[in-house]
C-alpha positions, -999 to +999 in steps of 0.1 A: -429+092+749-439+084+714-422+100+684-440+110+653-429+128+621-439+164+618-455+168+583-442+203+579-406+198+588-401+161+582-384+159+616-394+135+643-409+151+674-421+138+707-458+133+715-460+138+752-485+111+762-475+114+798-471+144+822-438+162+824-420+158+857-421+187+881-385+181+890-359+197+868-325+183+857-298+209+852-266+203+833-236+226+831-221+225+796-188+237+782-193+271+765-187+256+731-213+229+736-238+254+749-233+276+718-238+248+694-269+236+713-285+270+712-278+273+674-292+239+666-321+237+691-334+272+685-362+286+705-377+253+718-345+240+735-364+221+762-383+200+736-350+195+716-331+183+747-360+160+757-360+144+723-322+140+723-324+123+757-352+100+745-331+090+714-301+082+736-322+062+760-337+042+731-301+034+718-289+024+752-320+002+757-315-015+723-278-020+730-285-037+763-312-060+749 
């Protein structure tokens, strides 16, 4: 997925250039992590989590290159 800067917020967001998988991935979090995640991610948690995973995958890929 490509990342572009949102002109209104200045934040990077994902441009979904490919379909979203029909399979879901569930993660159980400690209560403190869930609370922080909900505060930071806001209403669009799915997009926030996808972007966080994309950033981590990019860092891992760069580290292994």
